[in-house]
C-alpha positions, -999 to +999 in steps of 0.1 A: -421+484+630-387+499+644-361+488+668-348+499+699-318+476+701-279+483+699-262+471+668-249+438+684-272+428+713-258+391+714-228+371+701-238+352+667-229+319+686-263+322+707-284+316+675-304+347+681-307+371+649-315+404+652-352+402+636-358+374+665-343+399+693-368+426+676-398+404+678-388+391+712-384+431+723-418+441+710-435+412+726-420+424+757-433+458+753-470+446+748-469+444+708-475+409+705-488+414+668-449+415+658-439+384+638-414+378+613-420+370+575-407+338+570-400+345+532-379+377+539-370+377+574-381+411+581-402+420+612-439+427+603-473+435+619-490+399+615-525+414+623-521+437+593-507+413+570-535+389+578-515+360+597-531+338+622-519+310+639-547+284+645-552+271+679-544+237+671-506+249+659-502+260+693-517+234+713-494+210+692-465+228+699-470+228+737-482+191+738-449+185+717-427+207+740-443+187+772-437+155+755-401+159+750-393+176+782-411+141+799-390+119+777-356+136+789-366+136+826-371+096+821-341+092+804-323+111+833-342+090+859-326+057+840-292+074+841-297+082+879-307+047+887-276+033+870-254+056+888-271+047+921-264+008+915-225+015+907-233+011+865-240-026+874-267-045+861-286-067+888-291-103+868-302-122+897-338-115+895-340-115+859-349-152+858-365-153+889-400-166+887-406-174+854-405-206+833-370-216+812-362-200+781-372-224+759-410-231+771-421-260+791-394-286+793-366-263+780-349-265+746-365-280+717-391-306+725-400-338+704-379-369+694-372-393+720 
């Protein structure tokens, strides 16, 4: 599989390697069977090589990405809520309506 990319399409600090860019370019042009050989790093035709990705692997990847995004949004909500309160914790409502910390009668019961 050939490549129509310039010699250095992206700076190294982006983390993209030339083979990754070649595969992405081929996917963008409709060649969806392009992939990377994990052992050599070469761009290959995955259909010709007999490489298939089970649906379960793709489904799990999407589920994991969704869970990670939801966790980040929840963390962001907590940070924003703390900023709205001015970074202070409201302790007045922490003990409201509940029994004392030591259970009935408070503290350690027993010898009288």
